[in-house]
N, C-alpha and C positions, 0 to 999 in steps of 0.2 A: 594310781598314776604310775607308780614304780613298775608294776607288772606290764602296763601298756607301753611304757618307754622302752623297757627291755626288748619287747617284741618288735618295736620300731627300729631299735638299734641293730637287731639282727638283719633286718632288711637293708638298713644303711650299709652295713658291712658287706652284704651280698652284692650291693650295687657297685662296690669298688670306690666309694666316696673317700676322699682324702683331704678334704678342706677343713674349714672351721665350723664347729657346731655350737651355735648360741642357743642356750636353753631359755625358754620363757615359761615353761610349765611349772605350776606350783605343786607342792612347796619348792620354790626355786632352788634354794641351796641344796636341799636333799636330792632332788632329781638331777641336779648338776653333778653331784657326787656319784649317783647311780650310773650316769653316762660315762663319767671319767673312769669308774671302776671296770667298765666293760672292756677297756683296753683296746678299743677299736681305733681310736685316734691318738696321736702322740701328745705328750705333755704340753699344756698351753693351748692346745687346739680345741679344748672343750671348756666353756665357761658360761655362766648364766647372767641374765640381766641384773640379778642381785638387787642392790640398794639404789640402782640408778633411778628407778621410778620414784622411790621414796625421797631421793635427793631433789628431784625436780619438784615434788610436792612441797618440800621444805622451802625452797626458794620462792615458790608461789605463795606460801603462807606468810613468809617475811614480807613479800610484796604487798599482800593484803593488809598487814599490820601497819606498814609505813606509808602506803600509797605511792611507793616508788616502783619503777619497772623492775621485774625480777632479774634482769641482766645486771642490775646494780650489785647483786649479792653473789658471793662465792662460798658455797658450803656443801656439805655432804652428809649422808647418813651411812652408818657402817653396821656390820654384823648381819643378823638374820633379816631376810625380806619377810618380816612377820612381827609378831607382838614383842619380841625381845630386842628389837633393833635399838641402836643408840645413836645419839647425835653428838659428835665431838665439837662442842661449842667453841673450844679454843681455836678451831680452824675455820670459823665462819668470819668472812671478811666483808666489809662494805667499802668499796672504792679504795682498797689497799690498806684500810685500817681495821683493827679488831671490831667486830660488830657490837660488842658490849660498849665500847667507847662511843661508837656512832649512835647507839640506842640512847645513851645518856644525853648526847647533844641534841637529839631529836625529841627527847622527852618520852621515849617509848619504854614501857615496861613489858617484859616477856616472862611468862611463867613457862619454864623450860619443860616441865612434865606435861603441861597443857599443850604445848607445841607438839611434843612427841605424840600425844594422844590424838591431836587433830590430824596429823599425817596418817596415823593408823586408821582413823575413822573415815578418811577421804574415800577410800575404795568402797567401804560399806555404804556411805551416803550415795555414791555414784550408782552402785549396783541396785540399791533400794529405789533410786529414782528412775533408772531406765533398764535395769536387768542385765547390764553388761558393762565392761570397763575396757573396751578394746582400744580406744584412741590414745590414752596415756601410754600404755605399753607399746603400742604401735609406733609412737613418736620416739620413744626411748630406743626401741629395736632399730629403727631407721638410723639414729645417731651412731649407735654402736657398729652397725653394718657399714656405714659410711667410713667410720674410722678404720675399719679393717680393710675394706676394698680400696680405699684411697691412701692407705698407709699414713694416716694422719698423726700417728704417735700421740694420740689423745689420751688424757688422763680421765678415766671414768671409774666409778665405784661398782665394779662387776663382781660376781661371785666366782671365786677360784679356790682351789685346794691350797690351804696354808701348810707349809712344811717348815715350821720354825719361825715364820714371820709373826710378829706381835706375840711371840711366846706360845703360839698355838701349833699343834702338830696333828696332821691328818684330818683336818676339818674344813669344809667349804664355807666361806663367809664373804660378805660384800666388803671389799676394801679397795682403795684407789689403785688402779693398775694402768700401765701404759699399753694401749691397744693400737696395734699397727698391722702391717701386712702379714697375713696368715696366722696370727696368734696373739695371745697376751704376752707381751715381750718382757714386762717387768712388773713385779709387785712392789709398790712403794710403801715404805714404813714411815708414816708420819709420826711425829712426837705427840704423845697423848699425856694428859694429866693422870695422876694416880687413880682418880675416880673414873676417868674415861677408860683406862686400862681395865679396871674392874668390871665396868659395864660391858665392854667388848668381850671379856672373858666369860661373863655370865651368858651373853648371847651365844657365844660359841658352844658353851655347854648345852644350851637348849638345842642347838642344831645337832650336836653329837647324839643326843637322846633320840631325835627323829631319824637320824641316819642309821642308828642301831636297829630301830624298828623296821626300817626299809630293808636292811640286810637280812633280817629274819624271814622276809618274804621269799 
């Protein structure tokens, strides 16, 4: 995929394109880095869908557990769009209150690791069922594109190159960002618990390993 993307970017450069490049190719974080390193587009003009699809699947899972509409929840997934992704449970809200408090009130028990595995397995179940997974990523890409084209200043967990944010340097990962006209305008650093920081760091290290392999190509 890295080799293919590099050949595509050469054609993009030759066309004189100067807009925003949103990567959906997997492994999303790694390929986003490959595109960024090409230097064809300015900083902030290249980002990936990252953990946006995983975040949508998280709210869908919470909806299934509670029987409540998925719009009732506000939560996100961070890190790799892949097996090492992490869920910052301290930032999942239900109607303005911490989800854990709401879960107690509704009598809902959540196995956090099981929830993470469910999200990871969603794509595998869909692919096994119909051989493709285009609708979920299509909806996510539509939302991100709308945020850029209409300058919505929308906060979305997209994959961007971290340069000191969350204590990480030179690694692409899914984190909440303000997406608006022409670019990712700001990377938001939300407060994480010590355990969540460790989980995000571990995920970034996994991405680093894959980026190093891509660079060797």
